C-alpha positions as CSV (number, residue, x, y, z in Angstrom):
1,X,109.1,118.0,54.9
2,X,107.7,121.8,55.3
3,X,105.4,123.4,57.4
4,X,103.9,126.5,58.1
5,X,105.5,127.4,61.6
6,X,104.0,128.6,64.5
7,X,104.0,131.9,63.9
8,X,102.5,131.4,60.4
9,X,98.9,129.3,62.1
10,X,98.5,133.3,64.1
11,X,99.6,135.6,61.4
12,X,100.6,135.6,57.4
13,X,103.7,134.5,57.2
14,X,106.2,132.1,54.3
15,X,106.2,128.8,54.7
16,X,108.6,128.0,57.5
17,X,111.9,126.5,56.5
18,X,112.1,124.6,60.0
19,X,111.0,120.9,59.7
20,X,108.2,121.0,62.5
21,X,109.9,117.8,64.6
22,X,112.8,120.4,65.1
23,X,110.8,122.6,67.0
24,X,109.0,122.2,70.6
25,X,107.4,124.7,72.5
26,X,108.5,125.0,76.2
27,X,105.1,127.2,77.2
28,X,101.7,127.7,76.0
29,X,102.2,131.3,76.2
30,X,101.7,133.8,72.8
31,X,103.5,134.7,70.4
32,X,103.7,138.7,70.9
33,X,103.8,141.0,67.5
34,X,103.6,144.2,69.1
35,X,106.4,143.4,71.1
36,X,110.1,145.0,70.5
37,X,112.6,142.3,69.7
38,X,112.6,138.5,68.8
39,X,115.2,137.1,71.3
40,X,117.2,134.1,70.5
41,X,118.8,132.7,74.0
42,X,121.4,130.9,72.8
43,X,123.2,128.3,75.5
44,X,124.2,125.4,73.6
45,X,124.5,126.0,69.8
46,X,127.6,128.3,69.9
47,X,127.7,129.2,66.2
48,X,126.1,131.7,63.6
49,X,125.8,129.3,60.7
50,X,124.4,125.5,60.4
51,X,122.2,126.9,63.2
52,X,118.3,125.5,63.2
53,X,118.0,127.8,66.5
54,X,119.1,130.7,64.6
55,X,117.6,130.9,61.7
56,X,114.1,130.0,63.5
57,X,114.9,133.4,65.4
58,X,115.9,135.3,62.2
59,X,113.0,133.8,60.3
60,X,110.5,135.4,63.5
61,X,112.2,138.3,62.8
62,X,112.1,139.0,59.7
63,X,108.3,137.7,59.2
64,X,107.8,140.5,62.5
65,X,109.6,143.1,61.4
66,X,110.9,143.4,64.7
67,X,115.3,143.3,65.5
68,X,116.9,140.3,65.7
69,X,118.4,140.3,70.0
70,X,121.0,137.4,70.7
71,X,121.9,136.9,74.4
72,X,124.7,134.6,74.7
73,X,125.1,133.7,78.8
74,X,127.8,132.2,80.2
75,X,127.1,130.7,84.1
76,X,129.2,130.9,87.1
77,X,128.0,128.1,88.8
78,X,127.5,125.1,87.0
79,X,129.3,122.3,87.7
80,X,133.4,122.2,87.0
81,X,132.9,125.5,85.9
82,X,136.8,126.3,84.9
83,X,139.3,128.4,83.0
84,X,139.6,125.5,80.7
85,X,135.8,125.8,79.7
86,X,135.1,129.6,80.4
87,X,138.2,130.7,77.9
88,X,137.2,128.0,75.1
89,X,133.4,129.3,75.5
90,X,134.6,132.9,75.5
91,X,136.5,132.5,72.1
92,X,133.5,132.2,70.5
93,X,132.1,134.9,72.1
94,X,134.9,136.9,71.5
95,X,134.3,135.9,67.5
96,X,130.6,136.6,67.7
97,X,131.0,139.9,69.1
98,X,133.0,140.9,66.4
99,X,130.9,139.7,63.9
100,X,127.3,141.0,64.6
101,X,129.3,144.6,65.8
102,X,128.4,145.8,61.7
103,X,125.1,144.2,61.4
104,X,121.2,144.4,62.1
105,X,121.3,141.7,65.4
106,X,122.3,143.0,68.5
107,X,124.4,140.9,70.7
108,X,124.7,140.7,74.1
109,X,127.7,138.6,76.0
110,X,127.1,138.2,79.3
111,X,129.5,136.3,82.2
112,X,128.2,136.0,85.0
113,X,130.8,137.3,87.4
114,X,129.2,135.2,90.4
115,X,126.9,132.3,91.0
116,X,123.7,133.8,90.3
117,X,123.7,136.9,89.6
118,X,122.6,136.2,85.8
119,X,118.9,135.4,87.2
120,X,116.3,137.4,86.0
121,X,118.0,138.4,82.8
122,X,116.0,136.5,80.5
123,X,112.8,137.4,81.6
124,X,113.9,141.0,81.7
125,X,114.6,140.6,78.0
126,X,111.7,138.2,77.3
127,X,109.5,141.0,78.5
128,X,109.8,142.9,75.9
129,X,110.0,140.1,72.8
130,X,107.7,139.3,70.6
131,X,109.4,135.7,70.9
132,X,112.0,134.3,72.3
133,X,114.0,131.0,70.8
134,X,116.5,128.8,72.5
135,X,118.4,125.8,72.0
136,X,117.1,122.1,72.6
137,X,119.9,120.3,73.8
138,X,119.3,117.1,75.9
139,X,122.2,116.9,78.1
140,X,123.6,118.5,81.3
141,X,122.2,120.6,83.3
142,X,120.5,122.5,79.9
143,X,116.9,120.6,80.2
144,X,116.4,121.4,83.8
145,X,117.5,124.9,83.0
146,X,115.0,125.3,79.9
147,X,111.9,123.7,81.9
148,X,112.8,126.2,84.3
149,X,112.6,129.1,82.2
150,X,109.2,128.4,80.5
151,X,107.1,128.4,83.3
152,X,108.8,132.0,84.1
153,X,108.0,133.6,81.0
154,X,105.4,135.5,79.7
155,X,106.0,135.4,75.4
156,X,106.3,132.1,73.7
157,X,109.5,130.1,74.3
158,X,110.6,127.9,71.5
159,X,113.9,125.6,71.8
160,X,114.3,124.1,68.7
161,X,116.2,121.0,67.9
162,X,119.9,121.4,65.7
163,X,122.0,118.5,67.6
164,X,122.2,116.1,64.8
165,X,120.8,115.0,60.9
166,X,118.3,112.6,62.5
167,X,116.2,115.4,64.5
168,X,115.7,113.9,68.6
169,X,111.6,113.6,68.2
170,X,111.8,111.6,65.0
171,X,112.7,108.3,66.9
172,X,109.8,106.4,68.5
173,X,111.8,105.4,71.9
174,X,115.0,104.8,72.9
175,X,117.6,102.5,71.3
176,X,119.4,99.8,73.2
177,X,122.2,98.8,70.5
178,X,123.9,101.4,68.0
179,X,123.5,98.6,65.0
180,X,119.9,98.6,65.4
181,X,119.9,102.9,66.0
182,X,122.1,102.4,62.6
183,X,119.3,100.1,60.9
184,X,116.9,102.4,61.7
185,X,118.7,105.6,60.8
186,X,119.1,104.0,57.1
187,X,115.8,103.1,56.8
188,X,114.7,106.4,57.9
189,X,117.4,109.2,58.0
190,X,117.0,109.8,53.7
191,X,113.6,111.6,54.7
192,X,115.3,114.3,56.5
193,X,119.0,114.6,54.5
194,X,116.7,117.5,52.6
195,X,116.3,119.6,55.5
196,X,119.4,121.1,56.2
197,X,120.0,124.9,58.3
198,X,120.7,127.5,56.1
199,X,125.1,128.0,56.1
200,X,124.9,131.9,57.2
201,X,121.0,131.8,58.5
202,X,121.4,136.3,58.4
203,X,122.3,136.4,55.4
204,X,119.0,137.8,54.2
205,X,117.9,141.3,55.1
206,X,117.0,141.6,59.1
207,X,114.3,144.4,60.3
208,X,116.7,147.2,62.1
209,X,118.8,147.3,64.4
210,X,117.7,147.8,68.0
211,X,119.6,150.6,69.2
212,X,120.5,149.7,72.8
213,X,119.6,147.2,75.4
214,X,117.6,149.4,78.1
215,X,119.4,150.7,80.5
216,X,118.2,149.5,83.6
217,X,118.9,146.0,82.2
218,X,122.6,147.0,80.9
219,X,123.3,148.2,85.0
220,X,122.1,144.9,86.1
221,X,123.8,142.6,83.7
222,X,126.4,144.6,81.5
223,X,127.9,142.9,78.8
224,X,131.9,141.1,78.9
225,X,135.0,143.1,79.1
226,X,137.0,143.5,76.1
227,X,139.8,142.2,77.8
228,X,137.6,138.9,79.6
229,X,136.3,138.5,75.5
230,X,140.1,138.9,74.2
231,X,141.6,137.3,76.8
232,X,143.8,139.0,78.7
233,X,145.9,137.8,81.0
234,X,144.7,137.6,84.5
235,X,141.3,138.2,83.2
236,X,139.7,134.7,84.2
237,X,141.1,135.2,87.5
238,X,137.9,137.2,89.2
239,X,135.8,134.7,88.3
240,X,134.5,132.6,91.1
241,X,135.6,128.7,88.9
242,X,138.0,126.3,89.4
243,X,141.2,128.0,88.0
244,X,143.5,124.9,88.7
245,X,142.3,123.5,85.6
246,X,143.8,125.6,83.2
247,X,143.2,126.7,79.2
248,X,144.5,124.1,76.7
249,X,147.6,125.8,75.5
250,X,147.3,126.3,71.7
251,X,143.6,125.0,71.2
252,X,141.3,128.0,70.6
253,X,137.0,127.8,70.4
254,X,134.4,129.7,68.5
255,X,133.1,129.2,65.3
256,X,135.7,129.9,63.2
257,X,138.4,127.5,65.0
258,X,135.8,124.5,64.8
259,X,135.4,125.6,60.8
260,X,139.4,125.3,59.9
261,X,139.8,122.2,61.9
262,X,137.0,120.6,60.1
263,X,139.0,121.6,56.9
264,X,142.2,120.1,57.3
265,X,140.5,116.9,58.9
266,X,138.8,116.6,55.4
267,X,141.3,117.9,53.4
268,X,144.3,116.3,55.0
269,X,143.4,113.6,57.5
270,X,140.5,112.0,56.3
271,X,141.8,110.0,54.1
272,X,143.7,107.6,56.8
273,X,140.7,107.4,59.5
274,X,139.5,104.1,58.6
275,X,143.5,102.7,59.1
276,X,145.3,105.1,61.5
277,X,142.3,106.2,64.1
278,X,143.3,104.1,66.5
279,X,146.8,104.3,66.7
280,X,147.9,106.9,69.0
281,X,150.7,107.7,67.7
282,X,149.4,108.5,64.4
283,X,147.4,111.8,63.9
284,X,144.8,111.0,62.0
285,X,141.6,111.8,64.0
286,X,139.0,114.5,63.4
287,X,139.6,116.6,67.1
288,X,135.9,118.5,66.6
289,X,134.1,116.7,69.4
290,X,134.9,119.6,72.0
291,X,133.7,122.1,68.8
292,X,131.0,119.9,68.7
293,X,129.8,119.5,72.6
294,X,129.9,123.9,72.8
295,X,128.3,123.9,69.2
296,X,130.9,125.7,67.6
297,X,130.5,123.2,64.4
298,X,126.7,121.8,63.5
299,X,126.8,117.9,62.1
300,X,124.7,119.3,59.1
301,X,128.4,121.1,58.5
302,X,130.0,118.7,59.1
303,X,128.1,116.0,57.0
304,X,128.1,118.9,54.1
305,X,132.3,118.8,54.3
306,X,132.5,115.0,54.2
307,X,129.7,114.8,51.4
308,X,131.3,117.7,49.3
309,X,134.5,116.9,49.7
310,X,133.3,113.0,48.6
311,X,131.9,114.3,45.4
312,X,128.8,112.9,47.2
313,X,124.8,112.4,46.5
314,X,121.8,111.0,47.1
315,X,121.8,108.9,44.8
316,X,124.4,107.6,46.0
317,X,122.9,106.1,49.1
318,X,122.6,101.9,49.6
319,X,118.7,100.5,49.4
320,X,117.6,98.2,52.1
321,X,118.8,99.0,56.2
322,X,120.8,95.9,57.0
323,X,122.6,97.7,59.5
324,X,126.1,97.3,58.2
325,X,128.5,100.2,59.2
326,X,130.5,100.9,55.8
327,X,128.3,101.0,52.4
328,X,125.0,102.5,52.7
329,X,126.5,106.1,52.4
330,X,128.4,105.0,48.9
331,X,131.6,106.7,50.0
332,X,135.4,106.0,50.7
333,X,136.1,103.4,53.4
334,X,137.3,105.9,55.2
335,X,134.4,108.6,55.3
336,X,132.0,105.7,56.1
337,X,133.8,104.3,59.2
338,X,134.1,109.1,60.4
339,X,130.2,109.3,59.5
340,X,129.7,106.1,61.2
341,X,131.3,107.6,64.3
342,X,130.3,111.3,64.1
343,X,126.4,110.2,63.1
344,X,125.5,107.0,64.5
345,X,127.6,106.9,67.6
346,X,127.4,110.2,68.4
347,X,123.7,110.9,67.8
348,X,122.5,107.3,69.7
349,X,124.2,108.9,72.5
350,X,121.5,111.9,72.1
351,X,118.8,109.4,71.5
352,X,119.0,108.5,75.3
353,X,119.5,111.4,76.6
354,X,116.6,112.7,74.6
355,X,114.0,110.6,76.4
356,X,115.8,109.8,79.9
357,X,116.9,112.0,82.3
358,X,119.3,109.5,83.8
359,X,121.1,109.0,81.1
360,X,124.3,109.8,83.2
361,X,123.3,107.8,85.9
362,X,123.8,103.5,86.6
363,X,119.9,103.2,86.7
364,X,120.1,104.0,83.1
365,X,122.7,101.4,81.8
366,X,121.4,97.8,80.8
367,X,119.5,95.2,82.8
368,X,121.9,92.8,82.1
369,X,125.0,94.7,82.7
370,X,123.9,96.0,86.0
371,X,123.3,92.6,86.8
372,X,127.0,91.4,85.9
373,X,128.3,94.2,87.3
374,X,126.6,94.0,90.6
375,X,127.6,89.8,90.8
376,X,131.1,90.8,91.0
377,X,130.8,94.3,92.8
378,X,132.7,91.9,95.9
379,X,135.2,90.4,94.0
380,X,139.0,91.4,94.9
381,X,141.0,93.9,92.7
382,X,144.0,93.5,91.5
383,X,144.8,96.8,92.7
384,X,142.9,99.8,94.3
385,X,143.1,103.6,93.6
386,X,141.2,106.4,95.0
387,X,140.0,109.3,93.5
388,X,142.6,111.7,93.9
389,X,145.5,108.3,92.9
390,X,143.8,108.3,89.4
391,X,143.5,111.6,89.2
392,X,147.3,112.4,89.7
393,X,148.5,110.0,87.4
394,X,149.6,107.5,90.8
395,X,148.5,103.5,89.4
396,X,151.2,100.9,88.3
397,X,150.2,101.3,85.0
398,X,152.5,103.2,82.7
399,X,150.0,103.6,79.7
400,X,147.2,104.3,81.8
401,X,148.9,107.3,83.2
402,X,149.8,108.7,80.0
403,X,145.8,108.7,79.0
404,X,145.4,110.4,82.3
405,X,148.1,113.3,82.0
406,X,147.1,113.4,77.9
407,X,143.4,114.1,79.8
408,X,144.9,117.1,82.5
409,X,146.9,118.7,79.8
410,X,145.1,118.5,76.9
411,X,141.1,117.8,77.8
412,X,141.3,115.2,75.4
413,X,142.2,110.9,75.2
414,X,143.1,109.4,71.9
415,X,140.0,107.3,70.9
416,X,141.1,103.8,71.9
417,X,143.0,104.8,74.8
418,X,140.4,106.4,76.3
419,X,137.9,103.2,76.4
420,X,141.1,101.4,77.7
421,X,141.2,104.6,80.5
422,X,137.1,103.6,81.7
423,X,137.8,99.6,82.1
424,X,140.5,100.1,84.1
425,X,139.0,102.4,86.3
426,X,136.7,99.6,87.0
427,X,138.8,97.4,87.6
428,X,140.5,99.2,90.1
429,X,138.0,101.3,92.3
430,X,135.9,99.1,94.7
431,X,132.7,98.8,93.2
432,X,131.1,99.4,89.9
433,X,129.4,102.5,91.4
434,X,132.6,104.1,92.2
435,X,134.1,103.2,89.2
436,X,131.2,105.2,87.3
437,X,131.4,108.6,89.7
438,X,135.2,108.5,89.8
439,X,135.0,108.3,85.3
440,X,131.9,111.0,85.0
441,X,134.6,113.2,87.7
442,X,137.9,113.1,85.8
443,X,136.3,113.4,82.2
444,X,133.6,116.2,83.1
445,X,136.7,117.8,85.0
446,X,139.2,117.9,82.6
447,X,137.6,117.2,79.0
448,X,137.0,119.8,76.5
449,X,133.7,116.9,75.0
450,X,132.7,116.6,78.8
451,X,129.6,116.6,79.7
452,X,127.2,115.7,77.1
453,X,125.7,112.6,75.8
454,X,128.4,111.8,73.5
455,X,131.1,112.1,76.0
456,X,128.2,109.9,78.8
457,X,127.9,107.1,75.5
458,X,131.5,106.8,75.9
459,X,131.7,105.8,79.6
460,X,128.9,104.2,80.0
461,X,130.0,101.9,77.1
462,X,133.0,100.7,79.4
463,X,130.1,99.8,81.8
464,X,128.1,97.5,79.0
465,X,125.5,100.5,77.8
466,X,125.5,99.7,73.4
467,X,127.7,96.7,74.6
468,X,126.4,92.6,74.5
469,X,128.0,90.0,77.5
470,X,130.9,89.1,76.6
471,X,132.4,85.2,77.2
472,X,134.0,84.2,79.8
473,X,132.5,85.5,82.9
474,X,135.4,87.4,84.6
475,X,136.2,88.3,88.3
476,X,135.0,92.2,88.8
477,X,134.0,92.3,84.9
478,X,131.6,89.9,85.0
479,X,130.4,89.3,81.3
480,X,131.2,93.4,80.6
481,X,133.8,93.1,77.8
482,X,137.3,93.6,79.2
483,X,140.3,94.9,78.2
484,X,143.9,94.9,79.0
485,X,146.9,97.1,79.1
486,X,149.1,94.2,77.8
487,X,146.4,93.3,74.5
488,X,146.6,96.9,73.7
489,X,150.1,97.4,73.8
490,X,150.4,94.4,71.4
491,X,148.3,95.8,68.8
492,X,149.4,99.7,69.5
493,X,152.6,101.2,68.8
494,X,152.3,103.4,72.1
495,X,156.2,104.2,72.7
496,X,156.0,107.4,71.6
497,X,152.7,107.7,73.2
498,X,154.6,106.7,76.1
499,X,157.4,109.3,75.8
500,X,155.2,112.6,74.9
501,X,153.0,112.0,77.9
502,X,155.3,110.6,80.4
503,X,155.5,112.4,84.0
504,X,156.3,116.4,84.5
505,X,157.3,118.1,87.3
506,X,155.0,119.5,88.9
507,X,152.0,118.4,86.9
508,X,150.6,115.4,88.9
509,X,154.2,113.6,88.9
């Protein structure tokens, strides 16, 4: 599926390599061939490879014979901004600054010193641009930010979808079950698998580097300092963000860290993924979700690594569209299980987020789930805790407390225990709406992969999204799928996990 791009309709140009379904214009402003540069506004796909948006910007720079400028900003005023998330993003920005320093790409990493002080930077750079390209990400505050930018800039602003294997705009509807989405993928995904972003979109020669940004722009919006990018002790202290949520020790952000983690997973852990992923004491999960969320690793990059390890070709795809979890890809059982999580379950959340602005609110739950939860909203609870009680792991349940401590310390919860974590919050809050608020607050405040459509899927699954009614009807849960700590402890080996995430003096008990 190839087409001549928006530039090609106005000016002679080579055939674009970007599938048309992935390019979306956010305004009706023209492309200006006489501008100084092509601008890539990097806000979600924070990587230099496997990135359709960067590829589109580089392609346009070559077509127009103009320098490529990459603006990577980091806001201070977004909800849940903290040392944890800032440091993770800054690791990637430092890497980009190093890698692009000796290239023809002018890179400008901007870190907002106070909320709102970055306002006007995009418009100032766009005023001199031929074209602005950005990332079409359907989660958190980004859709609103992109719409607002489309109204403000006076040049063409294109948002490019590099979220998953299945283009967001290829779906005709929002899917209500993972089975239905999987069955559709098995039918239509093969036609998109041939469209892969370039592993290195900057490999081909680019026009000469722009010497510098205008002095008036640099004075008002200077590039991030070396101490901040390098993570020098105390460098985050001056920023108006939550310093109580500390960076996760030993965990670095960035393209290189994400690629290394992916390589280790495929080489050492993938083979044990199917059997061991639910065991908290076995290290077989990928750990890639934070890197996918912040855009350090791309879905196509992940798929290419697994397919290469499996010696896979498209001729091994199964026929039909039965919706089965395994057997369609023609890979090992472990690889198919992993791809079902990384593609089906991740991308079904992106499908909903791209079609419903309320995908992270109560109203987006299925009708049956809201009805049964509302019907049992006044049921007596076996225990009640407020937000602080949950946050500080002060419940009566040592396994739940251990999961919460893992979230606070490491920015993650083991996959299986994350489901139990959410189910018990429902069980121990005064209403299902309060339970949702608590889950969102704790997840988005501490989880490195929070504030993401995939992370939102995990929260809302605890309340019935992508699920079905389950008998028998129970107090509090109604017909929402029930989970208990007792059954979890019977199924899983948790003694080592409990010992590892026990109470630490000074850290929530």
